[in-house]
One Martini backbone bead per residue (centre of mass of N, CA, C, O) as a GRO file, in nm:
protein
  344
    1MET     BB    1   1.216  -4.868   3.298
    2THR     BB    2   0.949  -5.090   3.413
    3LEU     BB    3   0.703  -5.099   3.626
    4PRO     BB    4   0.498  -5.293   3.786
    5ARG     BB    5   0.129  -5.320   3.771
    6SER     BB    6   0.072  -5.368   4.078
    7PRO     BB    7  -0.101  -5.319   4.362
    8ALA     BB    8   0.143  -5.304   4.553
    9VAL     BB    9   0.303  -5.089   4.400
   10GLY     BB   10   0.080  -4.875   4.395
   11ILE     BB   11   0.056  -4.847   4.706
   12ALA     BB   12   0.346  -4.766   4.758
   13GLY     BB   13   0.340  -4.509   4.589
   14LEU     BB   14   0.110  -4.364   4.748
   15LEU     BB   15   0.250  -4.362   5.024
   16LEU     BB   16   0.496  -4.199   4.939
   17ALA     BB   17   0.346  -3.950   4.830
   18THR     BB   18   0.183  -3.873   5.088
   19THR     BB   19   0.427  -3.843   5.270
   20ALA     BB   20   0.559  -3.616   5.109
   21TRP     BB   21   0.314  -3.419   5.135
   22GLY     BB   22   0.322  -3.393   5.443
   23SER     BB   23   0.603  -3.242   5.439
   24LEU     BB   24   0.516  -2.989   5.285
   25PHE     BB   25   0.363  -2.840   5.512
   26LEU     BB   26   0.600  -2.818   5.708
   27ALA     BB   27   0.805  -2.672   5.504
   28SER     BB   28   0.616  -2.422   5.410
   29LYS     BB   29   0.516  -2.250   5.653
   30PRO     BB   30   0.794  -2.085   5.715
   31VAL     BB   31   0.806  -1.945   5.420
   32LEU     BB   32   0.539  -1.769   5.371
   33PRO     BB   33   0.618  -1.494   5.523
   34HIS     BB   34   0.858  -1.445   5.276
   35VAL     BB   35   0.691  -1.603   5.044
   36ASP     BB   36   0.489  -1.591   4.808
   37PRO     BB   37   0.274  -1.825   4.682
   38VAL     BB   38   0.320  -1.764   4.379
   39TRP     BB   39   0.630  -1.762   4.385
   40PHE     BB   40   0.656  -2.033   4.512
   41THR     BB   41   0.534  -2.189   4.277
   42LEU     BB   42   0.736  -2.102   4.057
   43LEU     BB   43   0.994  -2.208   4.201
   44ARG     BB   44   0.906  -2.495   4.244
   45TYR     BB   45   0.848  -2.559   3.925
   46SER     BB   46   1.125  -2.496   3.826
   47ILE     BB   47   1.263  -2.724   3.972
   48ALA     BB   48   1.068  -2.957   3.888
   49THR     BB   49   1.107  -2.941   3.581
   50LEU     BB   50   1.405  -3.019   3.585
   51GLY     BB   51   1.357  -3.291   3.724
   52PHE     BB   52   1.169  -3.418   3.520
   53MET     BB   53   1.356  -3.394   3.268
   54ALA     BB   54   1.580  -3.565   3.383
   55VAL     BB   55   1.427  -3.824   3.414
   56LEU     BB   56   1.334  -3.846   3.123
   57ARG     BB   57   1.619  -3.852   2.996
   58LEU     BB   58   1.734  -4.099   3.149
   59ARG     BB   59   1.522  -4.300   3.028
   60GLY     BB   60   1.521  -4.135   2.741
   61PRO     BB   61   1.365  -4.016   2.497
   62VAL     BB   62   1.204  -3.735   2.418
   63PRO     BB   63   0.851  -3.671   2.353
   64TRP     BB   64   0.809  -3.419   2.145
   65SER     BB   65   0.559  -3.503   1.973
   66ALA     BB   66   0.356  -3.489   2.211
   67LEU     BB   67   0.397  -3.187   2.269
   68ARG     BB   68   0.310  -3.087   1.988
   69GLN     BB   69   0.023  -3.228   1.991
   70HIS     BB   70  -0.048  -3.164   2.332
   71GLY     BB   71   0.041  -2.883   2.450
   72ALA     BB   72  -0.220  -2.733   2.534
   73ARG     BB   73  -0.338  -2.954   2.726
   74LEU     BB   74  -0.089  -2.982   2.908
   75ALA     BB   75  -0.083  -2.687   2.998
   76GLY     BB   76  -0.361  -2.674   3.128
   77LEU     BB   77  -0.327  -2.905   3.333
   78GLY     BB   78  -0.068  -2.796   3.469
   79PHE     BB   79  -0.184  -2.525   3.563
   80ILE     BB   80  -0.406  -2.645   3.738
   81GLY     BB   81  -0.247  -2.871   3.903
   82TYR     BB   82   0.008  -2.694   3.979
   83GLY     BB   83  -0.071  -2.389   4.007
   84VAL     BB   84  -0.354  -2.357   4.135
   85PHE     BB   85  -0.335  -2.562   4.354
   86SER     BB   86  -0.074  -2.462   4.496
   87ALA     BB   87  -0.147  -2.164   4.546
   88MET     BB   88  -0.417  -2.209   4.706
   89VAL     BB   89  -0.295  -2.384   4.929
   90LEU     BB   90  -0.085  -2.174   5.024
   91VAL     BB   91  -0.278  -1.951   5.088
   92GLY     BB   92  -0.431  -2.118   5.299
   93LEU     BB   93  -0.179  -2.185   5.478
   94ALA     BB   94  -0.112  -1.883   5.552
   95HIS     BB   95  -0.426  -1.888   5.705
   96SER     BB   96  -0.332  -2.152   5.859
   97LEU     BB   97  -0.276  -2.501   5.902
   98PRO     BB   98  -0.118  -2.792   5.843
   99SER     BB   99  -0.356  -2.972   5.942
  100HIS     BB  100  -0.568  -2.842   5.756
  101GLY     BB  101  -0.431  -2.908   5.487
  102ALA     BB  102  -0.453  -3.213   5.525
  103VAL     BB  103  -0.761  -3.225   5.542
  104ILE     BB  104  -0.817  -3.110   5.261
  105MET     BB  105  -0.679  -3.339   5.107
  106ALA     BB  106  -0.885  -3.560   5.231
  107THR     BB  107  -1.143  -3.455   5.059
  108MET     BB  108  -1.092  -3.568   4.766
  109PRO     BB  109  -1.237  -3.836   4.743
  110ILE     BB  110  -1.530  -3.725   4.767
  111THR     BB  111  -1.500  -3.511   4.543
  112THR     BB  112  -1.437  -3.708   4.315
  113GLN     BB  113  -1.706  -3.862   4.331
  114LEU     BB  114  -1.888  -3.618   4.277
  115VAL     BB  115  -1.768  -3.544   4.002
  116ARG     BB  116  -1.834  -3.817   3.865
  117TRP     BB  117  -2.137  -3.795   3.910
  118ALA     BB  118  -2.180  -3.524   3.755
  119LEU     BB  119  -2.010  -3.595   3.478
  120ASP     BB  120  -2.049  -3.940   3.452
  121GLY     BB  121  -2.271  -4.095   3.632
  122GLN     BB  122  -2.098  -4.215   3.884
  123ARG     BB  123  -2.206  -4.370   4.142
  124PRO     BB  124  -2.132  -4.419   4.450
  125SER     BB  125  -2.077  -4.644   4.665
  126ARG     BB  126  -2.138  -4.733   4.985
  127SER     BB  127  -1.851  -4.821   5.057
  128ALA     BB  128  -1.710  -4.559   4.955
  129VAL     BB  129  -1.857  -4.362   5.141
  130PHE     BB  130  -1.793  -4.497   5.411
  131SER     BB  131  -1.481  -4.499   5.390
  132THR     BB  132  -1.453  -4.189   5.357
  133LEU     BB  133  -1.592  -4.099   5.620
  134LEU     BB  134  -1.415  -4.259   5.810
  135ALA     BB  135  -1.148  -4.122   5.731
  136LEU     BB  136  -1.240  -3.827   5.781
  137VAL     BB  137  -1.275  -3.856   6.084
  138GLY     BB  138  -0.982  -3.932   6.136
  139VAL     BB  139  -0.859  -3.674   6.025
  140ALA     BB  140  -0.993  -3.477   6.226
  141MET     BB  141  -0.856  -3.606   6.472
  142VAL     BB  142  -0.561  -3.571   6.394
  143SER     BB  143  -0.585  -3.246   6.361
  144GLY     BB  144  -0.800  -3.130   6.584
  145ALA     BB  145  -1.079  -3.017   6.477
  146VAL     BB  146  -1.271  -3.144   6.715
  147THR     BB  147  -1.094  -2.984   6.964
  148ARG     BB  148  -1.101  -2.710   6.870
  149ALA     BB  149  -1.180  -2.404   6.892
  150ALA     BB  150  -1.407  -2.206   6.734
  151SER     BB  151  -1.230  -1.947   6.703
  152ALA     BB  152  -0.991  -2.089   6.559
  153GLN     BB  153  -1.156  -2.194   6.315
  154ALA     BB  154  -1.260  -1.921   6.209
  155SER     BB  155  -0.975  -1.788   6.146
  156THR     BB  156  -0.935  -2.030   5.906
  157LEU     BB  157  -1.164  -2.037   5.692
  158VAL     BB  158  -1.061  -1.895   5.441
  159GLY     BB  159  -0.814  -2.075   5.397
  160ASP     BB  160  -0.972  -2.344   5.375
  161LEU     BB  161  -1.152  -2.265   5.131
  162THR     BB  162  -0.923  -2.210   4.936
  163ALA     BB  163  -0.800  -2.495   4.942
  164LEU     BB  164  -1.054  -2.645   4.855
  165ALA     BB  165  -1.078  -2.515   4.575
  166GLY     BB  166  -0.793  -2.608   4.476
  167THR     BB  167  -0.850  -2.922   4.459
  168LEU     BB  168  -0.990  -2.917   4.179
  169GLY     BB  169  -0.727  -2.903   4.014
  170TRP     BB  170  -0.621  -3.190   4.086
  171ILE     BB  171  -0.866  -3.342   3.982
  172ALA     BB  172  -0.839  -3.251   3.688
  173TYR     BB  173  -0.558  -3.364   3.644
  174THR     BB  174  -0.619  -3.660   3.705
  175ARG     BB  175  -0.834  -3.697   3.486
  176GLY     BB  176  -0.651  -3.607   3.244
  177ALA     BB  177  -0.440  -3.841   3.249
  178ALA     BB  178  -0.642  -4.057   3.113
  179ARG     BB  179  -0.608  -3.908   2.811
  180PHE     BB  180  -0.285  -4.028   2.812
  181PRO     BB  181  -0.194  -4.341   2.733
  182ALA     BB  182   0.080  -4.291   2.568
  183LEU     BB  183   0.165  -4.178   2.838
  184ASP     BB  184   0.352  -4.199   3.088
  185VAL     BB  185   0.421  -4.095   3.391
  186ILE     BB  186   0.673  -3.930   3.323
  187GLY     BB  187   0.578  -3.794   3.063
  188PHE     BB  188   0.329  -3.644   3.177
  189SER     BB  189   0.461  -3.491   3.412
  190ALA     BB  190   0.682  -3.341   3.245
  191LEU     BB  191   0.515  -3.212   3.009
  192SER     BB  192   0.315  -3.056   3.187
  193ALA     BB  193   0.532  -2.885   3.326
  194LEU     BB  194   0.665  -2.757   3.076
  195ALA     BB  195   0.404  -2.641   2.932
  196SER     BB  196   0.313  -2.463   3.203
  197TRP     BB  197   0.545  -2.264   3.279
  198PRO     BB  198   0.474  -2.009   3.110
  199LEU     BB  199   0.202  -1.964   3.256
  200LEU     BB  200   0.320  -1.923   3.535
  201LEU     BB  201   0.490  -1.674   3.463
  202ILE     BB  202   0.265  -1.489   3.355
  203ALA     BB  203   0.085  -1.497   3.609
  204THR     BB  204   0.295  -1.383   3.806
  205LEU     BB  205   0.352  -1.113   3.663
  206ALA     BB  206   0.059  -1.013   3.658
  207LEU     BB  207   0.015  -1.013   3.970
  208THR     BB  208   0.253  -0.822   4.027
  209ALA     BB  209   0.153  -0.576   3.860
  210PHE     BB  210  -0.120  -0.570   4.055
  211GLY     BB  211  -0.014  -0.631   4.361
  212LEU     BB  212  -0.064  -0.963   4.442
  213ALA     BB  213   0.269  -1.044   4.404
  214PRO     BB  214   0.527  -1.016   4.574
  215VAL     BB  215   0.857  -0.987   4.554
  216PRO     BB  216   1.110  -1.146   4.671
  217THR     BB  217   1.375  -1.126   4.830
  218ALA     BB  218   1.696  -1.228   4.821
  219GLU     BB  219   1.708  -1.318   5.119
  220ALA     BB  220   1.449  -1.488   5.121
  221ALA     BB  221   1.528  -1.681   4.888
  222TRP     BB  222   1.784  -1.789   5.020
  223ASN     BB  223   1.658  -1.897   5.288
  224ALA     BB  224   1.444  -2.078   5.113
  225ALA     BB  225   1.608  -2.276   4.929
  226PRO     BB  226   1.609  -2.551   5.081
  227ALA     BB  227   1.300  -2.583   5.083
  228LEU     BB  228   1.253  -2.557   4.777
  229VAL     BB  229   1.423  -2.795   4.684
  230TYR     BB  230   1.275  -3.008   4.844
  231ILE     BB  231   0.986  -2.946   4.731
  232GLY     BB  232   1.064  -2.972   4.423
  233LEU     BB  233   1.162  -3.284   4.452
  234VAL     BB  234   1.000  -3.460   4.655
  235PRO     BB  235   0.689  -3.378   4.657
  236THR     BB  236   0.686  -3.327   4.348
  237VAL     BB  237   0.845  -3.527   4.176
  238PHE     BB  238   0.819  -3.782   4.338
  239GLY     BB  239   0.520  -3.761   4.425
  240VAL     BB  240   0.391  -3.740   4.142
  241LEU     BB  241   0.505  -4.000   4.020
  242ALA     BB  242   0.383  -4.189   4.234
  243TYR     BB  243   0.087  -4.106   4.196
  244ASN     BB  244   0.052  -4.154   3.889
  245PHE     BB  245   0.114  -4.453   3.915
  246GLY     BB  246  -0.131  -4.519   4.095
  247VAL     BB  247  -0.344  -4.431   3.894
  248ARG     BB  248  -0.264  -4.632   3.665
  249THR     BB  249  -0.305  -4.888   3.853
  250LEU     BB  250  -0.587  -4.814   4.050
  251GLY     BB  251  -0.704  -4.538   4.002
  252VAL     BB  252  -0.866  -4.264   4.104
  253VAL     BB  253  -1.033  -4.340   4.356
  254THR     BB  254  -0.820  -4.503   4.508
  255SER     BB  255  -0.596  -4.285   4.509
  256THR     BB  256  -0.757  -4.061   4.664
  257ALA     BB  257  -0.787  -4.228   4.926
  258PHE     BB  258  -0.472  -4.186   5.008
  259LEU     BB  259  -0.497  -3.886   5.113
  260ASN     BB  260  -0.552  -3.970   5.412
  261VAL     BB  261  -0.236  -3.999   5.482
  262VAL     BB  262  -0.126  -3.711   5.515
  263PRO     BB  263  -0.194  -3.652   5.818
  264VAL     BB  264  -0.047  -3.901   5.924
  265SER     BB  265   0.236  -3.817   5.825
  266VAL     BB  266   0.250  -3.566   5.999
  267LEU     BB  267   0.244  -3.719   6.263
  268LEU     BB  268   0.493  -3.911   6.215
  269ILE     BB  269   0.698  -3.685   6.173
  270GLY     BB  270   0.662  -3.568   6.453
  271VAL     BB  271   0.753  -3.821   6.606
  272ALA     BB  272   1.041  -3.825   6.476
  273MET     BB  273   1.094  -3.526   6.613
  274GLY     BB  274   0.958  -3.590   6.932
  275SER     BB  275   0.666  -3.610   6.941
  276ARG     BB  276   0.359  -3.678   7.111
  277PRO     BB  277   0.082  -3.847   7.073
  278ALA     BB  278  -0.240  -3.831   7.102
  279LEU     BB  279  -0.519  -4.009   7.149
  280HIS     BB  280  -0.683  -3.887   6.907
  281GLU     BB  281  -0.464  -3.944   6.695
  282LEU     BB  282  -0.458  -4.255   6.718
  283ALA     BB  283  -0.759  -4.294   6.654
  284GLY     BB  284  -0.745  -4.162   6.374
  285VAL     BB  285  -0.551  -4.361   6.243
  286MET     BB  286  -0.735  -4.607   6.266
  287LEU     BB  287  -0.962  -4.494   6.088
  288VAL     BB  288  -0.799  -4.450   5.830
  289VAL     BB  289  -0.709  -4.743   5.793
  290SER     BB  290  -0.993  -4.861   5.786
  291GLY     BB  291  -1.095  -4.706   5.540
  292LEU     BB  292  -0.879  -4.817   5.341
  293LEU     BB  293  -0.953  -5.115   5.376
  294VAL     BB  294  -1.245  -5.101   5.285
  295HIS     BB  295  -1.189  -4.981   5.003
  296THR     BB  296  -0.994  -5.196   4.895
  297LEU     BB  297  -1.176  -5.448   4.935
  298SER     BB  298  -1.418  -5.343   4.763
  299GLN     BB  299  -1.256  -5.312   4.499
  300ARG     BB  300  -1.168  -5.603   4.474
  301ALA     BB  301  -1.450  -5.728   4.471
  302ALA     BB  302  -1.552  -5.576   4.217
  303SER     BB  303  -1.328  -5.681   4.028
  304ARG     BB  304  -1.392  -5.981   4.062
  305LEU     BB  305  -1.686  -5.973   3.959
  306ALA     BB  306  -1.621  -5.858   3.680
  307LYS     BB  307  -1.444  -6.096   3.586
  308ASP     BB  308  -1.661  -6.320   3.628
  309ALA     BB  309  -1.868  -6.197   3.425
  310GLN     BB  310  -1.653  -6.224   3.169
  311ARG     BB  311  -1.637  -6.521   3.201
  312PRO     BB  312  -1.653  -6.799   3.035
  313VAL     BB  313  -1.908  -7.054   3.010
  314PRO     BB  314  -1.979  -7.358   2.984
  315ALA     BB  315  -2.268  -7.498   2.874
  316GLY     BB  316  -2.272  -7.746   3.083
  317ASP     BB  317  -2.245  -7.530   3.347
  318ILE     BB  318  -2.528  -7.416   3.318
  319ASP     BB  319  -2.768  -7.267   3.535
  320ARG     BB  320  -3.065  -7.146   3.459
  321ASN     BB  321  -3.196  -7.087   3.732
  322ALA     BB  322  -2.958  -6.928   3.852
  323LEU     BB  323  -2.943  -6.718   3.622
  324VAL     BB  324  -3.233  -6.602   3.670
  325CYS     BB  325  -3.208  -6.535   3.988
  326ARG     BB  326  -2.896  -6.392   4.003
  327SER     BB  327  -2.903  -6.202   3.790
  328PRO     BB  328  -2.911  -5.933   3.651
  329ARG     BB  329  -3.159  -5.804   3.475
  330PRO     BB  330  -3.039  -5.807   3.182
  331LEU     BB  331  -2.949  -6.109   3.203
  332ARG     BB  332  -3.225  -6.228   3.279
  333LEU     BB  333  -3.375  -6.150   3.021
  334LEU     BB  334  -3.186  -6.297   2.828
  335SER     BB  335  -3.228  -6.585   2.940
  336ILE     BB  336  -3.530  -6.596   2.886
  337ALA     BB  337  -3.521  -6.556   2.582
  338ARG     BB  338  -3.350  -6.808   2.521
  339MET     BB  339  -3.547  -7.019   2.638
  340ARG     BB  340  -3.783  -6.956   2.453
  341ARG     BB  341  -3.640  -7.023   2.187
  342SER     BB  342  -3.565  -7.318   2.256
  343SER     BB  343  -3.868  -7.418   2.318
  344SER     BB  344  -3.973  -7.328   2.020
   0.00000   0.00000   0.00000
């Protein structure tokens, strides 16, 4: 079964993914005092890998040839995107707050744009920067980062910086997904998880041997089992599949913009559990939604202009004066050269 790659379906997938990831922070925080973040990551992706492979097998034959051909690259991307990102975010969460972790997730849109600018030379548009900053202000208001005392913020600084550095792993994973057009969303997600699992195991055992990742007790693992199963299946399998589908449908920049929904989902889940949102939280939600709307509308306008520029125009409908005055410089020079040749 192949889902239609329409913008509406892509947006729905991204909203479901970011909502699932919002629940991850709330479900993970109580477990971290009992299960080390590194072992948490290994257990989480052990469950998730089984889930990914089950979904892949139910869909049809497993593309083992792609795993043999691209195994090393898939393993590297999976280790960075699943292992490094997850472990560092969980380490940060252990020394911070769920709301801070949600804010860190929401910084990825602007980080992604800066990475593309540095590596690809693609400078972000003014509307993209404006919408990202607008949403980021809303995220800070939702999390309470702008209202919390300075001493409380300073005590979580190391954890927040650790999580921020870890987000680069997910950005690298997202960028790498575009290099496997032959693999669909399910295939890429499942094979990258399967290929990277041995690396996660080796890294976990190595850190344990050096005393950096204590093995959880059997009692702690048993008590954490319900949360681990939920996190391994819902935010991880379902969330990653939905997010990767959004990336394939709407592109990297637009998809990462939806990460601003993560702290909003944390707020909404809290409301569903009986808590009442504060005024600054509601104002922040409005700013986040406004930022997403500005970003989505600007992306649609840019896409529409690009399609119009590529559409052939009948020769009798061309207004040469309008073409000269309104075209971008390369097209303007080309039209001038053509008119000179025709006049000569």
